[in-house]
C-alpha positions in Angstrom: 135.6 90.4 206.5 134.8 87.1 206.5 134.1 85.3 209.9 132.8 81.5 210.9 129.2 80.9 211.9 128.6 79.3 214.9 125.6 77.0 216.0 125.2 74.8 212.6 125.4 71.2 212.3 128.8 69.6 212.8 129.1 68.8 208.9 128.2 72.1 207.8 130.6 75.4 207.1 129.3 78.6 208.0 130.6 82.3 207.1 129.5 85.3 207.4 130.5 88.0 204.6 130.8 91.4 205.7 130.7 94.8 203.8 134.7 94.3 202.6 136.4 91.0 201.5 139.7 90.6 200.9 142.2 87.6 199.6 143.5 87.6 203.1 139.8 86.7 204.0 139.7 83.7 201.6 143.1 82.5 202.5 142.7 82.3 205.9 139.1 81.5 206.5 137.3 80.0 203.7 140.0 78.1 201.7 141.3 76.2 205.1 137.8 75.1 206.2 136.6 74.1 202.6 140.0 72.0 202.2 139.8 70.5 205.7 135.9 69.3 205.3 137.4 68.0 201.4 140.2 66.1 202.8 138.2 64.4 205.7 136.2 62.8 202.6 133.1 64.7 203.3 131.3 66.8 201.2 131.3 70.4 201.6 128.0 72.3 202.5 128.0 75.7 203.6 125.7 78.3 204.5 127.0 81.9 203.5 125.2 85.0 205.2 126.2 88.1 202.9 126.2 91.8 203.9 124.2 94.1 201.4 126.7 94.9 198.7 130.0 93.5 199.8 133.0 95.3 198.4 135.4 92.7 197.2 139.5 92.9 196.1 140.0 91.3 192.8 141.7 88.6 194.5 138.8 87.6 196.6 136.7 87.2 193.7 
């Protein structure tokens, strides 16, 4: 599971990566956020907090 992090500067994306990551997580959380930031003409800066040893489906890698 991937959830957005809050409390970051407006131009910084933040994600909390849980113990299991799926393709759906990327498609619904990370992908759209990165595309929106990039289409706005801004560089993409991100903070990613990762759980120890997350399990990822093949499509999420």
